[in-house]
MDTraj code that builds the backbone (N, CA, C; nanometers):
import mdtraj as md
import numpy as np

residues = "UNK UNK UNK UNK UNK UNK UNK UNK UNK UNK UNK UNK UNK UNK UNK UNK UNK UNK UNK UNK UNK UNK UNK UNK UNK UNK UNK UNK UNK UNK UNK UNK UNK UNK UNK UNK UNK UNK UNK UNK UNK UNK UNK UNK UNK UNK UNK UNK UNK UNK UNK UNK UNK UNK UNK UNK UNK UNK UNK UNK UNK UNK UNK UNK UNK UNK UNK UNK UNK UNK UNK UNK UNK UNK UNK UNK UNK UNK UNK UNK UNK UNK UNK UNK UNK UNK UNK UNK UNK UNK UNK UNK UNK UNK UNK UNK UNK UNK UNK UNK UNK UNK UNK UNK UNK UNK UNK UNK UNK UNK UNK UNK UNK UNK UNK UNK UNK UNK UNK UNK UNK UNK UNK UNK UNK UNK UNK UNK UNK UNK UNK UNK UNK UNK UNK UNK UNK UNK UNK UNK UNK UNK UNK UNK UNK UNK UNK UNK UNK UNK UNK UNK UNK UNK UNK UNK UNK UNK UNK UNK UNK UNK UNK UNK UNK UNK UNK UNK UNK UNK UNK UNK UNK UNK".split()
xyz = np.array([
    [-1.3886, 6.8748, 4.4386],
    [-1.2725, 6.9555, 4.4154],
    [-1.2631, 6.9853, 4.2659],
    [-1.2275, 7.1040, 4.2305],
    [-1.2103, 7.1429, 4.0900],
    [-1.0646, 7.1143, 4.0518],
    [-1.0451, 7.0157, 3.9639],
    [-0.9113, 6.9654, 3.9319],
    [-0.8814, 6.9829, 3.7836],
    [-0.7618, 7.0320, 3.7536],
    [-0.7138, 7.0406, 3.6158],
    [-0.6088, 6.9337, 3.5929],
    [-0.6232, 6.8589, 3.4857],
    [-0.5199, 6.7649, 3.4426],
    [-0.4637, 6.8201, 3.3125],
    [-0.3353, 6.8540, 3.3148],
    [-0.2693, 6.9014, 3.1930],
    [-0.2259, 6.7762, 3.1182],
    [-0.2781, 6.7589, 2.9999],
    [-0.2677, 6.6330, 2.9271],
    [-0.4031, 6.5658, 2.9403],
    [-0.4032, 6.4457, 2.9939],
    [-0.5290, 6.3794, 3.0253],
    [-0.5733, 6.2717, 2.9294],
    [-0.5028, 6.2523, 2.8180],
    [-0.5452, 6.1494, 2.7226],
    [-0.4433, 6.0363, 2.7086],
    [-0.3337, 6.0435, 2.7800],
    [-0.2326, 5.9386, 2.7736],
    [-0.2707, 5.8194, 2.8602],
    [-0.1909, 5.7154, 2.8542],
    [-0.2185, 5.5909, 2.9253],
    [-0.2376, 5.6140, 3.0750],
    [-0.1462, 5.6829, 3.1377],
    [-0.1542, 5.7063, 3.2821],
    [-0.2542, 5.8174, 3.3126],
    [-0.2461, 5.9278, 3.2393],
    [-0.3295, 6.0435, 3.2725],
    [-0.4789, 6.0160, 3.2508],
    [-0.5143, 5.9366, 3.1518],
    [-0.6553, 5.9042, 3.1303],
    [-0.7098, 5.8232, 3.2480],
    [-0.6276, 5.7358, 3.3034],
    [-0.6688, 5.6598, 3.4221],
    [-0.6903, 5.7528, 3.5411],
    [-0.6042, 5.8518, 3.5549],
    [-0.6194, 5.9497, 3.6634],
    [-0.7490, 6.0276, 3.6452],
    [-0.7765, 6.0702, 3.5234],
    [-0.8996, 6.1441, 3.4941],
    [-1.0209, 6.0594, 3.5323],
    [-1.0203, 5.9331, 3.4963],
    [-1.1339, 5.8450, 3.5271],
    [-1.1543, 5.8298, 3.6780],
    [-1.0453, 5.8124, 3.7512],
    [-1.0561, 5.7988, 3.8973],
    [-1.1093, 5.9273, 3.9594],
    [-1.0599, 6.0411, 3.9138],
    [-1.1091, 6.1688, 3.9655],
    [-1.2593, 6.1823, 3.9437],
    [-1.3058, 6.1449, 3.8255],
    [-1.4497, 6.1500, 3.7968],
    [-1.5276, 6.0552, 3.8878],
    [-1.4762, 5.9332, 3.9048],
    [-1.5432, 5.8353, 3.9904],
    [-1.5554, 5.8861, 4.1334],
    [-1.4580, 5.9645, 4.1771],
    [-1.4600, 6.0187, 4.3130],
    [-1.5448, 6.1457, 4.3238],
    [-1.6017, 6.1879, 4.2117],
    [-1.6939, 6.3006, 4.2145],
    [-1.6312, 6.4371, 4.1959],
    [-1.5076, 6.4422, 4.1497],
    [-1.4420, 6.5709, 4.1288],
    [-1.4868, 6.6352, 3.9975],
    [-1.4755, 6.7661, 3.9908],
    [-1.5036, 6.8452, 3.8708],
    [-1.3720, 6.8504, 3.7916],
    [-1.3645, 6.7763, 3.6808],
    [-1.2381, 6.7574, 3.6084],
    [-1.2364, 6.8361, 3.4776],
    [-1.1271, 6.9089, 3.4591],
    [-1.1001, 6.9804, 3.3344],
    [-0.9641, 6.9349, 3.2841],
    [-0.9539, 6.9091, 3.1549],
    [-0.8247, 6.8780, 3.0944],
    [-0.7825, 6.9937, 3.0048],
    [-0.6549, 7.0248, 3.0107],
    [-0.5965, 7.1241, 2.9212],
    [-0.5029, 7.0479, 2.8292],
    [-0.5339, 7.0493, 2.6994],
    [-0.4446, 6.9876, 2.6017],
    [-0.4763, 7.0419, 2.4630],
    [-0.4060, 6.9907, 2.3628],
    [-0.4220, 7.0419, 2.2259],
    [-0.5506, 6.9957, 2.1588],
    [-0.6202, 6.9009, 2.2204],
    [-0.7444, 6.8524, 2.1615],
    [-0.7230, 6.7608, 2.0429],
    [-0.6043, 6.7037, 2.0321],
    [-0.5704, 6.6188, 1.9180],
    [-0.6138, 6.4744, 1.9412],
    [-0.5928, 6.4238, 2.0617],
    [-0.6263, 6.2844, 2.0927],
    [-0.7680, 6.2739, 2.1449],
    [-0.8477, 6.1864, 2.0853],
    [-0.9851, 6.1674, 2.1339],
    [-0.9854, 6.0819, 2.2600],
    [-1.1014, 6.0700, 2.3210],
    [-1.1150, 5.9727, 2.4282],
    [-1.1363, 6.0270, 2.5672],
    [-1.1575, 6.1577, 2.5831],
    [-1.1885, 6.2069, 2.7171],
    [-1.3260, 6.1545, 2.7570],
    [-1.3384, 6.1066, 2.8790],
    [-1.4678, 6.0543, 2.9239],
    [-1.5745, 6.1632, 2.9306],
    [-1.7001, 6.1209, 2.9236],
    [-1.8117, 6.2144, 2.9420],
    [-1.7975, 6.2801, 3.0784],
    [-1.8306, 6.4068, 3.0843],
    [-1.8235, 6.4799, 3.2102],
    [-1.6955, 6.5578, 3.2293],
    [-1.5977, 6.5382, 3.1402],
    [-1.4714, 6.6116, 3.1479],
    [-1.4802, 6.7321, 3.0562],
    [-1.4446, 6.8467, 3.1086],
    [-1.4405, 6.9685, 3.0279],
    [-1.3014, 6.9809, 2.9667],
    [-1.2940, 7.0187, 2.8421],
    [-1.1662, 7.0368, 2.7729],
    [-1.1409, 7.1854, 2.7508],
    [-1.0219, 7.2298, 2.7903],
    [-0.9726, 7.3610, 2.7507],
    [-0.8632, 7.3327, 2.6504],
    [-0.8857, 7.3719, 2.5269],
    [-0.7912, 7.3424, 2.4207],
    [-0.6876, 7.4536, 2.4117],
    [-0.5614, 7.4137, 2.4095],
    [-0.4528, 7.5097, 2.3972],
    [-0.3202, 7.4393, 2.3877],
    [-0.2192, 7.5148, 2.3564],
    [-0.0837, 7.4626, 2.3432],
    [-0.0063, 7.4924, 2.4702],
    [0.0436, 7.3901, 2.5346],
    [0.1175, 7.4020, 2.6613],
    [0.2381, 7.4945, 2.6473],
    [0.2926, 7.5044, 2.5281],
    [0.4120, 7.5876, 2.5087],
    [0.3794, 7.7361, 2.4938],
    [0.2519, 7.7711, 2.4813],
    [0.2108, 7.9118, 2.4793],
    [0.1907, 7.9528, 2.6250],
    [0.3018, 7.9868, 2.6908],
    [0.2998, 8.0113, 2.8350],
    [0.2016, 8.1213, 2.8756],
    [0.1955, 8.2293, 2.8013],
    [0.1069, 8.3402, 2.8389],
    [-0.0392, 8.2931, 2.8409],
    [-0.0829, 8.2258, 2.7348],
    [-0.2208, 8.1766, 2.7288],
    [-0.2453, 8.0741, 2.8387],
    [-0.1536, 7.9801, 2.8536],
    [-0.1664, 7.8733, 2.9533],
    [-0.1798, 7.9330, 3.0932],
    [-0.0892, 8.0214, 3.1303],
    [-0.0893, 8.0771, 3.2654],
    [-0.2133, 8.1619, 3.2918],
    [-0.2505, 8.2474, 3.1979],
    [-0.3690, 8.3319, 3.2158],
    [-0.4952, 8.2477, 3.2277],
    [-0.5062, 8.1466, 3.1436],
    [-0.6246, 8.0607, 3.1448],
    [-0.6338, 7.9831, 3.2759],
    [-0.5239, 7.9253, 3.3212],
    [-0.5259, 7.8468, 3.4444],
    [-0.5542, 7.9357, 3.5651],
    [-0.4972, 8.0551, 3.5697],
    [-0.5233, 8.1463, 3.6818],
    [-0.6700, 8.1879, 3.6851],
    [-0.7275, 8.2130, 3.5713],
    [-0.8673, 8.2543, 3.5621],
    [-0.9620, 8.1434, 3.6101],
    [-0.9233, 8.0194, 3.5894],
    [-1.0089, 7.9052, 3.6257],
    [-1.0135, 7.8778, 3.7757],
    [-0.9126, 7.9174, 3.8499],
    [-0.9107, 7.8983, 3.9969],
    [-0.9294, 7.7514, 4.0373],
    [-0.8415, 7.6645, 3.9922],
    [-0.8489, 7.5225, 4.0271],
    [-0.8059, 7.4999, 4.1712],
    [-0.8685, 7.4015, 4.2358],
    [-0.8273, 7.3604, 4.3699],
    [-0.7001, 7.2772, 4.3637],
    [-0.6857, 7.2012, 4.2553],
    [-0.5706, 7.1131, 4.2390],
    [-0.5374, 7.1029, 4.0906],
    [-0.4101, 7.0771, 4.0633],
    [-0.3639, 7.0597, 3.9257],
    [-0.2675, 6.9429, 3.9200],
    [-0.2783, 6.8666, 3.8111],
    [-0.1879, 6.7541, 3.7862],
    [-0.1338, 6.7729, 3.6455],
    [-0.0040, 6.8005, 3.6345],
    [0.0563, 6.8196, 3.5028],
    [0.1285, 6.6926, 3.4628],
    [0.0736, 6.6256, 3.3633],
    [0.1306, 6.4999, 3.3157],
    [0.2302, 6.5207, 3.2020],
    [0.2385, 6.6420, 3.1480],
    [0.3213, 6.6612, 3.0289],
    [0.4307, 6.7668, 3.0468],
    [0.4517, 6.8141, 3.1691],
    [0.5585, 6.9116, 3.1930],
    [0.6914, 6.8483, 3.1533],
    [0.7651, 6.9165, 3.0663],
    [0.8808, 6.8524, 3.0043],
    [1.0139, 6.9209, 3.0311],
    [1.0146, 7.0427, 3.0845],
    [1.1426, 7.1083, 3.1090],
    [1.1269, 7.2131, 3.2187],
    [1.2373, 7.2759, 3.2557],
    [1.2361, 7.3723, 3.3660],
    [1.1473, 7.4921, 3.3368],
    [1.1457, 7.5404, 3.2130],
    [1.0599, 7.6545, 3.1793],
    [0.9129, 7.6202, 3.2000],
    [0.8715, 7.5020, 3.1580],
    [0.7321, 7.4608, 3.1770],
    [0.7003, 7.4407, 3.3254],
    [0.7972, 7.3940, 3.4022],
    [0.7759, 7.3765, 3.5466],
    [0.7543, 7.5116, 3.6141],
    [0.8362, 7.6083, 3.5793],
    [0.8178, 7.7423, 3.6362],
    [0.6848, 7.8025, 3.5898],
    [0.6450, 7.7735, 3.4676],
    [0.5157, 7.8187, 3.4166],
    [0.4023, 7.7553, 3.4974],
    [0.4162, 7.6280, 3.5326],
    [0.3167, 7.5618, 3.6172],
    [0.3009, 7.6336, 3.7509],
    [0.4122, 7.6669, 3.8119],
    [0.4076, 7.7337, 3.9421],
    [0.3327, 7.8669, 3.9304],
    [0.3581, 7.9395, 3.8229],
    [0.2859, 8.0658, 3.8015],
    [0.1391, 8.0401, 3.7680],
    [0.1133, 7.9440, 3.6817],
    [-0.0232, 7.9165, 3.6365],
    [-0.1134, 7.8705, 3.7506],
    [-0.0596, 7.7892, 3.8389],
    [-0.1392, 7.7296, 3.9462],
    [-0.1021, 7.7885, 4.0821],
    [-0.0623, 7.9146, 4.0838],
    [-0.0170, 7.9787, 4.2081],
    [-0.1241, 7.9818, 4.3156],
    [-0.2493, 7.9778, 4.2779],
    [-0.3574, 7.9818, 4.3755],
    [-0.4174, 7.8447, 4.4058],
    [-0.3684, 7.7415, 4.3410],
    [-0.4194, 7.6066, 4.3658],
    [-0.3627, 7.5545, 4.4981],
    [-0.4430, 7.4795, 4.5684],
    [-0.3980, 7.4224, 4.6948],
    [-0.3016, 7.3068, 4.6777],
    [-0.3101, 7.2373, 4.5644],
    [-0.2254, 7.1203, 4.5389],
    [-0.1808, 7.1239, 4.3938],
    [-0.0508, 7.1059, 4.3710],
    [0.0026, 7.0979, 4.2349],
    [0.0918, 6.9749, 4.2287],
    [0.0616, 6.8869, 4.1343],
    [0.1370, 6.7631, 4.1172],
    [0.1938, 6.7622, 3.9763],
    [0.3222, 6.7318, 3.9669],
    [0.3863, 6.7174, 3.8360],
    [0.4376, 6.5749, 3.8249],
    [0.4037, 6.5107, 3.7155],
    [0.4456, 6.3733, 3.6940],
    [0.5869, 6.3716, 3.6374],
    [0.6730, 6.2965, 3.7010],
    [0.8098, 6.2824, 3.6526],
    [0.8248, 6.1438, 3.5901],
    [0.9439, 6.0907, 3.5911],
    [0.9701, 5.9604, 3.5310],
    [1.0909, 5.8957, 3.5967],
    [1.0924, 5.7647, 3.5973],
    [1.2074, 5.6923, 3.6492],
    [1.3315, 5.7168, 3.5624],
    [1.3102, 5.7675, 3.4410],
    [1.4230, 5.7970, 3.3509],
    [1.5170, 5.9037, 3.4068],
    [1.4718, 5.9801, 3.5071],
    [1.5610, 6.0805, 3.5669],
    [1.6740, 6.0145, 3.6452],
    [1.6570, 5.8880, 3.6823],
    [1.7591, 5.8182, 3.7589],
    [1.8625, 5.7491, 3.6707],
    [1.8361, 5.7407, 3.5412],
    [1.9300, 5.6788, 3.4494],
    [1.9393, 5.5287, 3.4688],
    [2.0259, 5.4671, 3.3898],
    [2.0524, 5.3241, 3.4032],
    [2.2025, 5.3036, 3.3917],
    [2.2614, 5.2078, 3.4534],
    [2.1957, 5.1108, 3.5403],
    [2.1611, 5.1740, 3.6753],
    [2.0596, 5.1166, 3.7398],
    [2.0193, 5.1637, 3.8720],
    [2.1179, 5.1109, 3.9743],
    [2.1419, 5.1900, 4.0773],
    [2.2328, 5.1465, 4.1838],
    [2.1651, 5.0495, 4.2779],
    [2.0309, 5.0574, 4.2900],
    [1.9561, 4.9638, 4.3726],
    [1.8125, 4.9545, 4.3218],
    [1.7491, 4.8435, 4.3550],
    [1.6094, 4.8206, 4.3198],
    [1.5315, 4.7850, 4.4457],
    [1.4115, 4.8261, 4.4613],
    [1.3457, 4.9195, 4.3721],
    [1.4084, 5.0586, 4.3832],
    [1.3990, 5.1340, 4.2759],
    [1.4519, 5.2697, 4.2737],
    [1.3647, 5.3552, 4.3652],
    [1.4267, 5.4298, 4.4540],
    [1.3548, 5.5184, 4.5455],
    [1.3914, 5.6628, 4.5136],
    [1.3187, 5.7571, 4.5728],
    [1.3399, 5.8974, 4.5400],
    [1.4747, 5.9513, 4.5850],
    [1.5456, 5.8783, 4.6704],
    [1.6780, 5.9242, 4.7111],
    [1.7890, 5.8668, 4.6227],
    [1.7515, 5.7990, 4.5150],
    [1.8487, 5.7480, 4.4185],
    [1.9148, 5.8667, 4.3484],
    [2.0442, 5.8588, 4.3214],
    [2.1106, 5.9697, 4.2499],
    [2.0485, 5.9937, 4.1118],
    [2.0364, 6.1200, 4.0758],
    [1.9862, 6.1562, 3.9433],
    [2.1018, 6.1482, 3.8450],
    [2.0872, 6.0617, 3.7457],
    [2.1906, 6.0445, 3.6442],
    [2.1274, 6.0025, 3.5123],
    [2.0388, 6.0877, 3.4584],
    [1.9673, 6.0493, 3.3358],
    [2.0631, 6.0306, 3.2189],
    [2.0332, 5.9286, 3.1395],
    [2.1182, 5.8992, 3.0247],
    [2.0547, 5.9418, 2.8928],
    [1.9233, 5.9592, 2.8914],
    [1.8531, 5.9984, 2.7695],
    [1.8046, 6.1434, 2.7795],
    [1.7848, 6.2065, 2.6649],
    [1.7369, 6.3446, 2.6615],
    [1.6039, 6.3582, 2.7348],
    [1.5144, 6.2624, 2.7179],
    [1.3859, 6.2658, 2.7873],
    [1.4066, 6.2760, 2.9383],
    [1.4916, 6.1918, 2.9919],
    [1.5198, 6.1927, 3.1354],
    [1.5868, 6.3214, 3.1807],
    [1.6777, 6.3744, 3.0999],
    [1.7443, 6.5011, 3.1347],
    [1.6439, 6.6164, 3.1371],
    [1.5521, 6.6204, 3.0392],
    [1.4511, 6.7261, 3.0372],
    [1.3561, 6.7143, 3.1561],
    [1.3115, 6.5933, 3.1874],
    [1.2218, 6.5752, 3.3014],
    [1.2935, 6.6097, 3.4326],
    [1.4226, 6.5787, 3.4419],
    [1.4990, 6.6159, 3.5606],
    [1.5047, 6.7680, 3.5737],
    [1.5245, 6.8374, 3.4628],
    [1.5282, 6.9840, 3.4693],
    [1.3916, 7.0387, 3.5103],
    [1.2834, 6.9718, 3.4707],
    [1.1495, 7.0130, 3.5136],
    [1.1341, 6.9940, 3.6638],
    [1.1812, 6.8814, 3.7156],
    [1.1734, 6.8557, 3.8601],
    [1.2499, 6.9619, 3.9383],
    [1.3693, 6.9914, 3.8937],
    [1.4521, 7.0913, 3.9619],
    [1.3921, 7.2303, 3.9451],
    [1.3419, 7.2607, 3.8262],
    [1.2782, 7.3905, 3.8018],
    [1.1578, 7.4119, 3.8912],
    [1.0783, 7.3082, 3.9108],
    [0.9613, 7.3194, 3.9986],
    [1.0044, 7.3411, 4.1421],
    [1.1065, 7.2680, 4.1842],
    [1.1548, 7.2821, 4.3218],
    [1.2039, 7.4232, 4.3492],
    [1.2859, 7.4753, 4.2613],
    [1.3419, 7.6080, 4.2857],
    [1.2359, 7.7157, 4.2720],
    [1.1408, 7.6995, 4.1815],
    [1.0343, 7.7987, 4.1660],
    [0.9450, 7.8000, 4.2888],
    [0.9134, 7.6827, 4.3443],
    [0.8287, 7.6756, 4.4635],
    [0.8999, 7.7369, 4.5828],
    [1.0286, 7.7115, 4.5951],
    [1.1033, 7.7663, 4.7079],
    [1.1064, 7.9181, 4.7011],
    [1.1328, 7.9733, 4.5840],
    [1.1412, 8.1186, 4.5734],
    [1.0047, 8.1842, 4.5877],
    [0.8974, 8.1104, 4.5615],
    [0.7632, 8.1672, 4.5717],
    [0.7056, 8.1525, 4.7124],
    [0.7761, 8.0854, 4.8006],
    [0.7252, 8.0648, 4.9361],
    [0.8206, 8.1266, 5.0367],
    [0.7913, 8.1056, 5.1617],
    [0.8766, 8.1617, 5.2662],
    [0.9593, 8.0531, 5.3330],
    [1.0060, 7.9570, 5.2569],
    [1.0828, 7.8460, 5.3126],
    [1.2235, 7.8904, 5.3491],
    [1.2781, 7.8242, 5.4489],
    [1.4150, 7.8538, 5.4868],
    [1.5079, 7.7363, 5.4604],
    [1.4538, 7.6232, 5.4147],
    [1.5400, 7.5101, 5.3816],
    [1.5271, 7.4768, 5.2339],
    [1.5909, 7.3686, 5.1903],
    [1.5947, 7.3383, 5.0470],
    [1.4845, 7.2440, 5.0025],
    [1.3898, 7.2109, 5.0891],
    [1.2812, 7.1219, 5.0478],
    [1.1757, 7.1992, 4.9691],
    [1.0934, 7.1264, 4.8977],
    [0.9830, 7.1898, 4.8260],
    [0.8809, 7.2313, 4.9306],
    [0.8429, 7.3558, 4.9286],
    [0.7491, 7.4074, 5.0275],
    [0.6168, 7.4380, 4.9609],
    [0.5110, 7.4010, 5.0265],
    [0.3779, 7.4323, 4.9772],
    [0.3046, 7.5045, 5.0889],
    [0.2650, 7.6260, 5.0624],
    [0.1884, 7.7017, 5.1607],
    [0.0508, 7.6412, 5.1746],
    [-0.0144, 7.6662, 5.2861],
    [-0.1490, 7.6130, 5.3035],
    [-0.2419, 7.6721, 5.1989],
    [-0.3407, 7.5940, 5.1590],
    [-0.4308, 7.6402, 5.0541],
    [-0.5070, 7.7644, 5.0978],
    [-0.5348, 7.7783, 5.2247],
    [-0.6097, 7.8955, 5.2716],
    [-0.5313, 8.0242, 5.2478],
    [-0.4002, 8.0186, 5.2633],
    [-0.3217, 8.1403, 5.2461],
    [-0.2825, 8.1637, 5.1013],
    [-0.3097, 8.0678, 5.0128],
    [-0.2662, 8.0786, 4.8750],
    [-0.3810, 8.1058, 4.7796],
    [-0.5019, 8.1163, 4.8249],
    [-0.6160, 8.1243, 4.7355],
    [-0.6198, 8.2525, 4.6543],
    [-0.5526, 8.3565, 4.6968],
    [-0.5413, 8.4784, 4.6182],
    [-0.6729, 8.5226, 4.5580],
    [-0.6788, 8.5335, 4.4258],
    [-0.7980, 8.5782, 4.3543],
    [-0.9123, 8.4780, 4.3589],
    [-0.8895, 8.3633, 4.4140],
    [-0.9921, 8.2591, 4.4162],
    [-1.0560, 8.2460, 4.5531],
    [-1.0378, 8.3429, 4.6421],
    [-1.0823, 8.3305, 4.7805],
    [-1.2333, 8.3223, 4.7959],
    [-1.3088, 8.3606, 4.6961],
    [-1.4545, 8.3532, 4.7079],
    [-1.5087, 8.2147, 4.6778],
    [-1.4227, 8.1218, 4.6414],
    [-1.4664, 7.9862, 4.6095],
    [-1.5069, 7.9114, 4.7353],
    [-1.5894, 7.8143, 4.7169],
    [-1.6301, 7.7286, 4.8294],
    [-1.5121, 7.6425, 4.8712],
    [-1.5151, 7.5961, 4.9942],
    [-1.4102, 7.5086, 5.0443],
    [-1.4130, 7.3770, 4.9696],
    [-1.2953, 7.3134, 4.9498],
    [-1.2937, 7.1839, 4.8826],
    [-1.3591, 7.0781, 4.9694],
    [-1.4000, 6.9652, 4.9088],
    [-1.4627, 6.8575, 4.9853],
    [-1.3684, 6.8028, 5.0923],
    [-1.4237, 6.7257, 5.1842],
    [-1.3431, 6.6681, 5.2907],
    [-1.2420, 6.5711, 5.2333],
    [-1.1454, 6.5312, 5.3169],
    [-1.0372, 6.4453, 5.2709],
    [-1.0864, 6.3070, 5.2282],
    [-1.2093, 6.2701, 5.2626],
    [-1.2603, 6.1396, 5.2211],
    [-1.2760, 6.1278, 5.0697],
    [-1.2754, 6.2410, 4.9993],
    [-1.2876, 6.2343, 4.8544],
    [-1.1544, 6.2556, 4.7845],
    [-1.0461, 6.2497, 4.8592],
    [-0.9131, 6.2706, 4.8010],
    [-0.8764, 6.1535, 4.7122],
    [-0.7888, 6.1797, 4.6164],
    [-0.7403, 6.0756, 4.5260],
    [-0.6486, 5.9829, 4.6041],
    [-0.6690, 5.8505, 4.5989],
    [-0.5826, 5.7584, 4.6723],
    [-0.4414, 5.7607, 4.6161],
    [-0.3450, 5.7382, 4.7040],
    [-0.2044, 5.7343, 4.6596],
    [-0.1532, 5.5949, 4.6531],
])
top = md.Topology()
chain = top.add_chain()
for i, resn in enumerate(residues, 1):
    res = top.add_residue(resn, chain, resSeq=i)
    for name in ("N", "CA", "C"):
        top.add_atom(name, md.element.get_by_symbol(name[0]), res)
traj = md.Trajectory(xyz[None], top)
C-alpha cells in the first residue's frame, strides 16, 4: 500500500513509519525536513503543512492509498486533509486525550467522554477533529451525523489506474 505519513519524525509517528516499512508498505513522509531520523526506504516530500495549496496539490498528485496525519492541528488543516487525500481509501488523523480536558469524568477515558479541553493544544485538536468530521460528511452522501467514508473503489478519482492495494493481511495492526 502506498502510505503518506504527515509528520513522521516524532515519537509516535516514527514508530508508525517503522511498522509500515516492516509490513512492506511504500512509505512517504511529508514534513519540513528539519528533524533527522527517517529510516532507510522512506521517501521524504519536504514542505510546510501550512502552505495548503502546495500540500493539497502535492498529495493529490501522489495518489496515496492511505494517509496518516500526525500533525493536523486545527479545523482548517483538517479540511485541507480531506481535500488533499480525497482519493485515498483511508485517512487517519491523530488526535489527543487533551481534547477531553481534566479532570476526567471516568477512567479509562473512552471516545464517548465529553469534550472539555482546558488547554489551547486540546482546543485546537478538538477543532481539527470536528473540522474533519464535518468536511467528510459534506464530501460524502451521508444522511446521519457520523463520519462517513466512501469505499475506496468509488473514491479513487484521478488515481483509478493504480493497482489494487495489498490484501488485508498486510494492514497495520490496531
